[in-house]
C-alpha positions in Angstrom: -29.6 27.9 45.8 -32.6 26.8 47.8 -32.5 24.4 50.7 -34.8 21.6 51.2 -35.6 21.0 47.7 -34.6 17.5 47.3 -36.2 14.6 49.0 -34.1 12.4 51.3 -32.0 9.9 49.8 -31.6 6.4 51.2 -28.7 4.5 50.1 -29.6 1.3 51.3 -33.4 1.2 50.5 -35.0 -2.4 50.5 -36.7 -3.6 47.2 -39.0 -6.4 47.5 -40.0 -8.3 44.0 -43.3 -10.1 43.6 -41.3 -13.4 43.5 -39.9 -12.9 46.9 -36.5 -11.8 46.4 -35.2 -8.8 48.2 -32.2 -6.5 47.6 -30.9 -3.3 48.4 -30.8 -0.3 46.2 -30.4 3.6 46.3 -33.8 5.4 46.3 -36.0 8.3 47.7 -37.9 5.6 49.3 -37.1 3.3 52.3 -38.9 0.4 50.7 -39.8 -0.4 47.2 -42.4 -3.0 45.7 -41.3 -4.1 42.3 -43.1 -6.6 40.1 -40.3 -8.3 38.4 -36.4 -8.4 39.0 -33.3 -10.0 37.4 -34.3 -13.4 39.5 -37.8 -13.7 37.7 -37.1 -11.7 34.3 -37.3 -14.1 31.2 -34.3 -12.3 29.6 -32.1 -13.1 32.6 -33.6 -16.5 33.4 -33.7 -17.9 29.8 -37.5 -19.1 30.7 -39.7 -17.8 27.9 -43.3 -16.8 29.2 -46.1 -16.4 26.7 -49.2 -14.8 27.7 -52.0 -16.1 25.4 -55.0 -14.0 25.4 -57.9 -15.2 23.5 -55.9 -17.7 21.5 -54.0 -15.1 19.7 -50.8 -17.1 19.9 -52.4 -19.9 18.4 -54.1 -18.0 15.5 -50.6 -16.6 14.7 -48.8 -20.0 14.7 -51.6 -21.2 12.3 -51.4 -18.4 10.0 -47.5 -18.8 9.9 -47.6 -22.5 9.3 -50.0 -21.8 6.4 -48.1 -19.0 5.1 -44.8 -21.3 5.0 -46.8 -24.1 3.5 -48.1 -22.0 0.7 -44.8 -20.4 -0.1 -43.1 -23.9 -0.3 -45.6 -25.2 -2.9 
């Protein structure tokens, strides 16, 4: 078996989220920057975030409302 093939492991590496939360994880890097964590992810917080690009969400809602209206006639 070859020696020195695996990178160093840091059992208490610091992860820093874009929301400002810091927590410890095991990693091969001492410091990690993450965009989203359990403190700000919509699945864990229950807050829904809708990113509307060029009114796509509004267009979809209008088409769905028209389809429901048409189906109930």
